One Martini backbone bead per residue (centre of mass of N, CA, C, O) as a GRO file, in nm:
protein
  159
    1UNK     BB    1  -5.797  -0.824   3.946
    2UNK     BB    2  -5.501  -0.993   3.940
    3UNK     BB    3  -5.417  -0.933   4.234
    4UNK     BB    4  -5.436  -0.890   4.577
    5UNK     BB    5  -5.181  -0.709   4.654
    6UNK     BB    6  -5.231  -0.562   4.372
    7UNK     BB    7  -5.318  -0.351   4.155
    8UNK     BB    8  -5.329  -0.295   3.826
    9UNK     BB    9  -5.155  -0.030   3.813
   10UNK     BB   10  -4.913  -0.157   3.988
   11UNK     BB   11  -4.836  -0.371   3.796
   12UNK     BB   12  -4.761  -0.191   3.555
   13UNK     BB   13  -4.534  -0.043   3.701
   14UNK     BB   14  -4.368  -0.286   3.783
   15UNK     BB   15  -4.323  -0.393   3.496
   16UNK     BB   16  -4.182  -0.134   3.386
   17UNK     BB   17  -3.941  -0.141   3.587
   18UNK     BB   18  -3.837  -0.418   3.517
   19UNK     BB   19  -3.782  -0.355   3.208
   20UNK     BB   20  -3.570  -0.113   3.272
   21UNK     BB   21  -3.369  -0.285   3.421
   22UNK     BB   22  -3.313  -0.491   3.183
   23UNK     BB   23  -3.232  -0.278   2.960
   24UNK     BB   24  -2.945  -0.220   3.103
   25UNK     BB   25  -2.845  -0.519   2.982
   26UNK     BB   26  -2.953  -0.424   2.690
   27UNK     BB   27  -2.978  -0.372   2.358
   28UNK     BB   28  -3.198  -0.137   2.153
   29UNK     BB   29  -3.463  -0.027   2.309
   30UNK     BB   30  -3.697  -0.257   2.364
   31UNK     BB   31  -3.785  -0.276   2.666
   32UNK     BB   32  -3.842   0.021   2.700
   33UNK     BB   33  -4.089   0.020   2.518
   34UNK     BB   34  -4.253  -0.175   2.703
   35UNK     BB   35  -4.240   0.010   2.946
   36UNK     BB   36  -4.392   0.261   2.813
   37UNK     BB   37  -4.654   0.087   2.743
   38UNK     BB   38  -4.739   0.073   3.068
   39UNK     BB   39  -4.876   0.344   3.103
   40UNK     BB   40  -5.164   0.347   2.993
   41UNK     BB   41  -5.286   0.108   3.165
   42UNK     BB   42  -5.211   0.252   3.440
   43UNK     BB   43  -5.388   0.502   3.402
   44UNK     BB   44  -5.653   0.371   3.336
   45UNK     BB   45  -5.677   0.204   3.618
   46UNK     BB   46  -5.650   0.441   3.816
   47UNK     BB   47  -5.938   0.583   3.697
   48UNK     BB   48  -6.037   0.281   3.633
   49UNK     BB   49  -6.235  -0.016   3.554
   50UNK     BB   50  -6.067  -0.246   3.367
   51UNK     BB   51  -6.029  -0.489   3.171
   52UNK     BB   52  -5.778  -0.692   3.057
   53UNK     BB   53  -5.827  -0.658   2.760
   54UNK     BB   54  -5.808  -0.347   2.748
   55UNK     BB   55  -5.520  -0.328   2.860
   56UNK     BB   56  -5.386  -0.491   2.635
   57UNK     BB   57  -5.469  -0.296   2.395
   58UNK     BB   58  -5.323  -0.056   2.507
   59UNK     BB   59  -5.049  -0.183   2.509
   60UNK     BB   60  -5.028  -0.260   2.210
   61UNK     BB   61  -5.072   0.029   2.088
   62UNK     BB   62  -4.827   0.151   2.245
   63UNK     BB   63  -4.612  -0.032   2.132
   64UNK     BB   64  -4.640   0.035   1.830
   65UNK     BB   65  -4.586   0.338   1.848
   66UNK     BB   66  -4.315   0.329   1.975
   67UNK     BB   67  -4.164   0.140   1.770
   68UNK     BB   68  -4.242   0.339   1.507
   69UNK     BB   69  -4.168   0.637   1.635
   70UNK     BB   70  -3.959   0.643   1.894
   71UNK     BB   71  -3.728   0.436   1.846
   72UNK     BB   72  -3.591   0.562   1.587
   73UNK     BB   73  -3.533   0.846   1.728
   74UNK     BB   74  -3.354   0.736   1.954
   75UNK     BB   75  -3.143   0.589   1.775
   76UNK     BB   76  -3.053   0.827   1.618
   77UNK     BB   77  -2.955   0.988   1.860
   78UNK     BB   78  -2.752   0.780   1.973
   79UNK     BB   79  -2.569   0.768   1.708
   80UNK     BB   80  -2.491   1.074   1.697
   81UNK     BB   81  -2.327   1.063   1.990
   82UNK     BB   82  -2.113   0.914   1.859
   83UNK     BB   83  -1.778   0.901   1.851
   84UNK     BB   84  -1.488   0.910   1.625
   85UNK     BB   85  -1.279   0.761   1.823
   86UNK     BB   86  -0.967   0.681   1.877
   87UNK     BB   87  -0.802   0.392   2.026
   88UNK     BB   88  -0.523   0.325   2.140
   89UNK     BB   89  -0.327   0.216   1.888
   90UNK     BB   90  -0.484   0.375   1.658
   91UNK     BB   91  -0.381   0.665   1.761
   92UNK     BB   92  -0.085   0.630   1.619
   93UNK     BB   93  -0.163   0.711   1.366
   94UNK     BB   94   0.062   0.970   1.248
   95UNK     BB   95   0.274   0.956   1.425
   96UNK     BB   96   0.581   1.037   1.575
   97UNK     BB   97   0.925   0.924   1.566
   98UNK     BB   98   1.208   0.708   1.659
   99UNK     BB   99   1.493   0.525   1.588
  100UNK     BB  100   1.662   0.282   1.794
  101UNK     BB  101   1.653   0.034   1.587
  102UNK     BB  102   1.721  -0.077   1.312
  103UNK     BB  103   1.552  -0.121   1.013
  104UNK     BB  104   1.507  -0.355   0.812
  105UNK     BB  105   1.477  -0.440   0.481
  106UNK     BB  106   1.355  -0.692   0.584
  107UNK     BB  107   1.017  -0.776   0.642
  108UNK     BB  108   1.083  -1.000   0.880
  109UNK     BB  109   1.238  -0.771   0.990
  110UNK     BB  110   1.307  -0.530   1.229
  111UNK     BB  111   1.255  -0.276   1.473
  112UNK     BB  112   1.291   0.016   1.676
  113UNK     BB  113   1.058   0.246   1.824
  114UNK     BB  114   0.978   0.586   1.948
  115UNK     BB  115   0.665   0.666   2.106
  116UNK     BB  116   0.592   0.848   2.363
  117UNK     BB  117   0.817   0.674   2.532
  118UNK     BB  118   0.761   0.423   2.356
  119UNK     BB  119   0.833   0.097   2.256
  120UNK     BB  120   0.845  -0.042   1.926
  121UNK     BB  121   0.770  -0.268   1.696
  122UNK     BB  122   0.910  -0.233   1.346
  123UNK     BB  123   0.812  -0.171   1.002
  124UNK     BB  124   0.908  -0.117   0.687
  125UNK     BB  125   0.965  -0.087   0.374
  126UNK     BB  126   1.043  -0.276   0.125
  127UNK     BB  127   1.400  -0.237   0.096
  128UNK     BB  128   1.412  -0.033   0.351
  129UNK     BB  129   1.640   0.120   0.546
  130UNK     BB  130   1.629   0.240   0.897
  131UNK     BB  131   1.809   0.433   1.093
  132UNK     BB  132   1.926   0.546   1.356
  133UNK     BB  133   1.749   0.851   1.448
  134UNK     BB  134   1.512   0.836   1.257
  135UNK     BB  135   1.234   0.975   1.131
  136UNK     BB  136   0.885   0.882   1.180
  137UNK     BB  137   0.580   0.731   1.056
  138UNK     BB  138   0.273   0.607   1.124
  139UNK     BB  139   0.074   0.393   0.928
  140UNK     BB  140   0.034   0.109   1.101
  141UNK     BB  141  -0.144  -0.135   1.292
  142UNK     BB  142   0.010  -0.469   1.393
  143UNK     BB  143  -0.085  -0.531   1.660
  144UNK     BB  144   0.238  -0.504   1.827
  145UNK     BB  145   0.298  -0.343   1.566
  146UNK     BB  146   0.457  -0.134   1.319
  147UNK     BB  147   0.407   0.067   1.052
  148UNK     BB  148   0.662   0.254   0.870
  149UNK     BB  149   0.796   0.580   0.781
  150UNK     BB  150   0.973   0.811   0.650
  151UNK     BB  151   1.041   1.142   0.763
  152UNK     BB  152   1.073   1.426   0.551
  153UNK     BB  153   0.998   1.676   0.735
  154UNK     BB  154   1.189   1.535   0.969
  155UNK     BB  155   1.494   1.481   1.140
  156UNK     BB  156   1.355   1.487   1.410
  157UNK     BB  157   1.211   1.334   1.676
  158UNK     BB  158   0.918   1.250   1.893
  159UNK     BB  159   1.015   1.094   2.171
   0.00000   0.00000   0.00000
C-alpha cells in the first residue's frame, strides 16, 4: 500500500481524475493519455495485491499503447471536426456594399463604404476613383480597412 489513507487502486483513480482535470487546461490530449493509462493498474490492484513495480510496468505499457494507437486516432477525429468557418472581418470578403464617400484614385487616401449597415474605411484599385453610390465588392480586409473593387454585376449596392 502506497499510503495509509487510500488503497493502491484508489490512488490510481485519484491520479487519473487529477490528470483529466489538468488536461482540460492544456491542449494536445497528452495528460488524458496518462489518465487513461491509470485504469489498468487501478483494476489490477482492485482485484489483487500487486507490488508497486508491477503497477508501474502496467502503467508504462498502457501509456505506450495509448500514445501510439489511441492518441493519433483521437487527434485525427478532433481535427476533422473543426469547421473552416471564417469569422469577424474575414467573413466580409466577397460581400457587396455601396460607396458612401468617394474612394480616391490615390491609394494613400480612401473613402467610406457601407456593408451590412456598417460603415468601413476602404481603398480601391490604384488609379481608379469610385464615386458615391457605386456598388462595390470587398476583395480583402486590411486591419480596420477594406480593399474593394467596383461591382460590375450590380449597379445598386446591398447596404
